[in-house]
C-alpha positions as CSV (number, residue, x, y, z in Angstrom):
1,M,58.1,123.3,18.4
2,R,58.1,123.6,14.3
3,I,60.9,125.8,13.1
4,A,61.9,127.0,9.8
5,I,65.6,128.5,8.6
6,I,65.5,131.5,6.2
7,G,69.3,131.4,4.7
8,C,71.2,128.5,3.8
9,G,74.7,130.4,4.0
10,F,77.7,129.1,6.1
11,V,76.5,129.0,9.5
12,A,73.3,127.1,8.6
13,D,74.6,123.8,8.3
14,Q,76.3,124.1,12.0
15,Y,72.5,125.1,13.1
16,V,71.3,122.1,11.4
17,L,74.0,119.6,13.3
18,T,73.0,120.8,16.7
19,I,69.4,121.3,16.2
20,G,68.5,117.9,16.5
21,L,70.4,117.8,20.1
22,H,67.2,119.1,21.1
23,K,64.4,117.2,21.1
24,Q,61.7,120.6,21.4
25,L,62.8,121.4,18.4
26,E,61.4,120.0,14.8
27,L,63.1,121.6,11.8
28,A,60.6,121.7,9.2
29,G,61.9,122.9,6.0
30,A,64.3,126.0,4.9
31,F,64.2,129.0,2.2
32,D,67.1,130.6,0.5
33,R,67.2,133.2,-2.5
34,N,69.6,131.8,-4.1
35,P,67.9,128.6,-5.7
36,T,71.4,126.3,-6.4
37,A,72.4,127.0,-2.6
38,L,68.9,125.9,-1.4
39,A,68.6,122.5,-3.4
40,Q,72.2,122.1,-2.4
41,F,71.3,122.6,1.3
42,C,68.0,121.1,1.8
43,A,69.2,118.1,-0.7
44,F,72.2,117.0,2.1
45,H,70.1,117.8,5.2
46,K,67.3,115.8,3.6
47,L,64.7,119.3,4.6
48,R,61.6,120.5,2.8
49,S,62.7,123.2,0.3
50,Y,60.1,125.9,0.6
51,R,59.6,128.3,-2.3
52,S,59.8,131.6,-0.9
53,V,59.4,133.8,2.5
54,D,56.0,134.1,2.0
55,E,55.2,130.5,1.9
56,I,57.3,130.0,5.5
57,L,55.3,132.7,7.0
58,S,51.9,131.4,5.7
59,D,52.6,128.3,7.0
60,P,50.6,128.0,10.5
61,E,52.7,124.9,12.3
62,I,55.8,127.3,12.0
63,K,56.1,129.3,15.0
64,I,59.6,129.9,14.9
65,V,61.7,131.6,12.4
66,V,65.5,131.3,12.5
67,N,67.1,134.2,10.5
68,L,70.4,132.7,9.1
69,T,70.6,135.9,6.3
70,N,73.2,137.7,5.6
71,P,73.6,141.2,8.4
72,D,72.1,143.5,5.7
73,S,68.9,141.7,5.4
74,H,68.3,140.6,9.0
75,Y,65.9,144.0,9.6
76,E,64.0,143.3,6.1
77,V,63.8,139.3,7.2
78,S,63.0,139.4,10.5
79,K,60.2,142.2,10.2
80,A,58.4,140.8,8.2
81,C,58.4,137.0,10.3
82,L,56.9,139.6,13.2
83,E,54.3,141.3,11.2
84,A,53.5,137.4,10.1
85,G,53.1,136.4,13.8
86,K,56.0,134.4,13.9
87,H,58.7,134.6,16.9
88,V,62.1,134.9,15.8
89,Y,65.8,133.5,16.3
90,C,68.2,136.1,14.6
91,E,71.6,135.7,13.6
92,K,74.1,138.5,15.1
93,P,73.5,141.5,14.8
94,L,69.6,142.3,15.1
95,A,70.4,144.9,12.6
96,T,73.2,146.7,11.4
97,D,71.2,150.0,12.1
98,M,70.6,150.8,16.0
99,G,67.1,152.6,14.5
100,Q,66.0,149.0,12.5
101,A,66.9,147.1,15.7
102,R,64.6,149.0,18.2
103,E,61.7,148.8,15.5
104,L,61.9,145.3,15.5
105,V,62.1,144.9,19.5
106,E,58.9,147.5,19.4
107,I,57.3,145.3,16.8
108,A,57.8,142.2,19.0
109,K,56.4,143.6,21.9
110,A,53.1,145.0,20.0
111,R,52.4,142.0,18.6
112,G,53.4,139.8,21.9
113,L,56.1,137.9,20.0
114,Q,59.5,137.0,20.8
115,I,62.7,137.9,19.0
116,S,66.4,137.0,20.1
117,S,69.7,137.1,18.5
118,A,72.1,135.3,18.4
119,P,74.9,134.1,19.8
120,S,73.7,132.0,23.1
121,T,77.3,130.4,23.6
122,V,76.4,132.4,27.0
123,F,74.2,128.6,27.5
124,S,77.8,126.7,27.2
125,E,78.7,124.4,30.0
126,T,82.3,126.6,30.4
127,A,80.1,130.3,30.6
128,Q,77.4,128.6,33.5
129,T,80.2,127.0,35.4
130,M,82.0,130.2,35.0
131,W,79.0,132.6,35.9
132,K,78.2,129.7,39.1
133,A,82.0,130.5,39.9
134,L,81.6,133.8,39.9
135,R,78.2,134.0,42.0
136,A,80.3,131.8,44.8
137,G,82.4,134.6,45.4
138,T,85.2,132.5,44.4
139,V,87.8,135.1,43.6
140,G,86.2,137.8,45.6
141,K,84.6,141.0,44.5
142,I,85.1,141.6,40.8
143,R,86.7,144.6,39.1
144,L,88.0,143.9,35.8
145,V,87.8,141.8,32.9
146,Y,90.0,141.2,29.6
147,A,88.5,139.3,26.6
148,E,89.8,138.4,23.9
149,M,88.5,137.7,20.7
150,D,91.3,137.5,17.9
151,D,91.2,135.5,15.2
152,G,94.6,135.8,13.4
153,L,95.3,137.3,9.8
154,V,92.1,135.7,8.4
155,H,93.0,137.5,4.9
156,R,96.0,135.6,4.3
157,M,95.0,132.0,5.6
158,P,93.5,129.4,2.9
159,Y,90.1,130.8,3.8
160,R,89.1,130.0,-0.7
161,H,88.9,126.4,0.4
162,W,87.0,126.7,3.5
163,R,83.6,124.9,2.9
164,N,81.1,123.2,5.3
165,A,79.6,119.7,5.4
166,S,76.9,120.5,3.1
167,G,80.1,122.0,0.4
168,K,79.0,125.6,1.0
169,T,82.1,127.6,0.6
170,W,83.3,130.7,3.8
171,P,81.5,133.6,2.8
172,W,84.8,135.6,2.6
173,K,84.0,139.0,1.3
174,D,80.7,139.1,3.3
175,E,82.7,138.8,6.8
176,F,85.5,141.4,5.6
177,E,82.7,143.7,4.7
178,V,81.0,143.1,7.3
179,G,83.5,143.2,9.8
180,C,84.8,141.1,12.8
181,T,83.0,143.5,15.9
182,I,79.9,142.8,13.9
183,E,80.8,138.9,13.8
184,H,82.2,138.5,16.9
185,A,82.0,140.6,19.5
186,G,78.6,139.2,20.9
187,Y,80.7,136.1,21.9
188,C,81.8,137.9,24.8
189,L,79.4,140.5,25.2
190,T,76.6,138.1,25.6
191,W,78.5,136.4,28.4
192,L,79.9,139.9,30.3
193,A,76.1,141.3,30.2
194,A,75.0,138.1,31.5
195,F,77.4,137.7,34.6
196,F,77.5,141.6,35.4
197,G,74.6,143.2,34.1
198,P,73.6,146.4,32.0
199,A,76.6,148.6,30.7
200,K,76.4,152.4,31.3
201,S,79.2,153.4,28.7
202,V,81.7,152.8,26.1
203,T,84.8,154.0,25.7
204,A,86.3,152.7,21.9
205,F,88.6,152.5,19.6
206,S,88.3,150.9,15.9
207,S,90.4,150.9,12.8
208,I,91.4,149.6,9.5
209,T,94.5,148.2,10.3
210,I,95.0,146.4,6.7
211,P,93.6,148.2,3.9
212,D,94.8,146.2,1.5
213,K,93.6,142.8,1.9
214,Q,94.5,140.9,-1.3
215,T,91.2,139.1,-2.0
216,D,90.1,138.1,-5.3
217,A,87.8,140.5,-5.8
218,P,87.3,143.9,-4.4
219,L,85.2,144.8,-1.3
220,D,82.3,147.3,-2.1
221,H,83.5,148.8,1.3
222,N,86.0,148.3,4.0
223,A,85.1,147.6,8.0
224,P,87.6,147.7,10.5
225,D,89.3,144.6,11.4
226,L,90.1,145.9,14.6
227,S,88.4,147.0,17.6
228,I,89.2,147.9,21.3
229,G,86.4,148.9,23.7
230,C,86.7,149.8,27.5
231,I,83.0,148.7,28.6
232,K,81.8,150.4,32.0
233,F,78.6,148.2,33.6
234,T,76.4,149.7,35.9
235,S,77.7,147.2,38.5
236,G,80.9,148.7,38.2
237,V,82.4,146.4,36.7
238,V,85.4,147.4,34.2
239,A,85.9,145.2,30.9
240,R,88.5,145.7,28.2
241,L,87.5,143.5,24.7
242,T,89.8,143.3,22.0
243,C,88.4,141.8,18.8
244,S,90.6,141.7,15.5
245,I,91.4,139.8,12.9
246,V,94.9,140.7,12.7
247,A,96.4,139.5,16.0
248,P,97.3,135.7,17.4
249,H,94.2,133.1,17.6
250,D,93.0,133.9,21.4
251,H,89.5,133.5,23.1
252,R,90.3,134.2,26.6
253,L,88.1,135.2,28.9
254,M,89.8,136.6,32.3
255,V,87.7,137.7,35.7
256,V,89.8,139.5,38.0
257,G,88.8,139.6,41.6
258,D,90.2,140.7,45.0
259,E,90.9,137.4,45.1
260,G,92.3,136.0,42.7
261,I,91.5,135.4,38.7
262,L,89.0,133.0,36.9
263,W,89.3,132.1,33.5
264,A,88.5,130.2,30.8
265,K,90.7,129.8,27.4
266,D,87.9,130.0,24.5
267,T,84.6,131.5,24.6
268,W,84.0,129.6,21.5
269,H,84.0,126.2,23.0
270,T,81.1,125.2,24.9
271,R,82.8,122.6,27.4
272,S,86.3,124.8,27.2
273,P,87.6,124.1,30.9
274,V,87.4,127.2,33.6
275,Y,90.3,127.7,36.1
276,S,91.1,130.0,38.7
277,R,94.1,130.8,40.4
278,R,93.8,133.2,44.3
279,Y,96.2,135.3,45.9
280,L,98.8,134.7,48.1
281,K,100.3,136.6,51.0
282,I,104.5,135.5,51.5
283,R,105.6,137.9,53.9
284,R,105.8,141.0,52.0
285,R,104.7,139.8,48.8
286,M,101.2,139.2,47.3
287,M,101.5,136.7,44.5
288,L,98.7,134.5,42.0
289,Q,99.5,131.3,43.9
290,P,101.4,129.1,41.3
291,W,98.8,126.1,40.6
292,K,95.8,126.6,39.1
293,T,92.2,124.8,40.3
294,R,89.6,123.4,37.8
295,F,86.5,123.7,38.1
296,P,84.3,120.6,37.6
297,L,81.8,121.6,34.2
298,L,78.3,121.6,35.1
299,G,75.6,120.1,32.8
300,K,78.2,116.6,32.2
301,E,74.4,115.1,30.9
302,L,73.9,117.7,28.0
303,P,74.2,116.2,24.5
304,K,77.5,116.8,23.5
305,V,78.6,118.5,20.0
306,K,79.7,115.8,17.6
307,Y,80.7,117.8,14.4
308,R,83.8,119.3,13.2
309,G,84.8,122.5,13.4
310,A,86.9,125.5,15.4
311,S,84.2,126.5,17.4
312,Q,82.5,123.4,18.8
313,T,79.8,125.3,19.8
314,D,76.0,124.3,20.3
315,W,74.7,126.5,18.0
316,G,70.8,124.8,18.8
317,R,71.1,126.1,22.7
318,G,69.6,129.5,21.9
319,I,66.5,128.4,19.3
320,A,65.5,125.6,21.6
321,E,65.6,128.3,24.6
322,L,63.3,131.0,23.0
323,A,61.2,127.6,22.2
324,D,61.1,126.8,25.6
325,A,60.2,130.6,26.5
326,V,57.3,130.8,24.4
327,T,56.3,127.6,25.4
328,E,56.2,128.2,29.5
329,N,54.8,132.0,28.7
330,R,58.0,133.8,29.8
331,A,60.5,135.8,28.0
332,A,63.6,134.3,26.6
333,R,66.6,134.6,28.0
334,L,68.2,136.2,25.4
335,S,65.3,138.6,25.3
336,A,64.5,141.4,23.1
337,D,65.6,143.6,25.8
338,F,68.7,142.0,26.2
339,S,69.8,141.4,22.6
340,L,69.1,145.0,22.1
341,H,71.5,146.0,24.3
342,I,73.9,143.8,22.8
343,N,73.2,145.1,19.5
344,E,73.7,149.0,21.0
345,L,77.4,148.2,22.3
346,T,78.5,145.7,19.5
347,L,77.6,149.1,17.2
348,A,79.5,151.3,19.5
349,L,82.7,149.0,19.2
350,H,82.2,149.0,15.5
351,N,81.3,152.3,14.9
352,A,83.9,154.1,17.5
353,G,86.4,155.0,14.8
354,E,90.2,156.5,15.6
355,N,88.4,159.8,17.7
356,A,86.0,158.4,19.2
357,A,84.4,160.0,22.6
358,T,82.9,157.9,25.7
359,Y,79.6,156.7,24.4
360,Q,76.5,156.8,27.1
361,M,74.4,153.4,26.5
362,T,70.7,154.0,26.0
363,T,69.6,150.6,26.8
364,T,69.0,148.2,29.3
365,F,67.4,144.8,30.4
366,D,66.2,142.6,33.3
367,P,68.8,140.4,34.9
368,M,69.0,137.3,33.1
369,T,68.9,133.7,35.1
370,P,70.9,130.9,35.3
371,L,69.9,127.8,33.4
372,P,68.2,125.5,35.4
373,W,71.4,123.1,35.5
374,A,73.4,126.0,36.7
375,R,71.4,127.3,39.8
376,D,73.0,127.6,42.7
């Protein structure tokens, strides 16, 4: 299936370097409104340089458009693609406004198209292995989840020197203005929603703990650098998610059940190990066993991510799954409704503020099914 990219920023390199792992995808070319960025990107990756968004949308061979623009442009670009009859895979979030996100889903459904939103790390070997262990009842009935998405004091790191493979600098201004919750919470939220179903409510707190991040240029607006949310799922599971660019780097996800705990160290890493420890009763005490069990990762036959980077994520999997869904005439696993639900959760956390009440969710989705290589 021929696809095209709109937006040649920092993350676009990671997409290109993993799209090639999926033989059902053919990357036709790219466009960016910045001519210099476009020329640099296409020259490095040896891609066709489209002259405009309209040129991509008028190309009848392009079936899926990958929207990698700035979050503020997601709605506008995705809407144009859907109205031109293209399926859309959009970087997170679908839109920074919930009304606009709903509109995109409505347009897609009305036109018989599909729209999916990143992240697709729920398709990783780690996530699928953990999910299978949960379905098998490895640690009993699940009661609680602790999820961390902390990345350290980013504003004090040498981010001005961060460059991707094609030489694009890390977009620090956009990152600080959009905020870490919108940028990163989805990496955990997609796992939680896939594992435990739709969320019922969110009780959250968000704050700007470091107002002056000492950047080279003033920010147009400041976004929360910390959010903490307690999510109640309709299944009864409760999850606590912490997202920040303040606390030391920590991407762990721990699931607590009646019989023990199950955890992974890094939800951004495609092949992060999955472990469990079960409870033991010794005389009058109950404790976690001192040893841990490591689960063999599923999907050993899958191609490995080989590019250098902190996340070690196969960014192309979500696009490939969408392409398979279109070909097979079924809903994508990252369906429009699922993506809209994650969008609502993300904005509920981001917009909570310091005096927010419990937020009642208004969206839902049909259960996601495991990938074929991870089924029971």
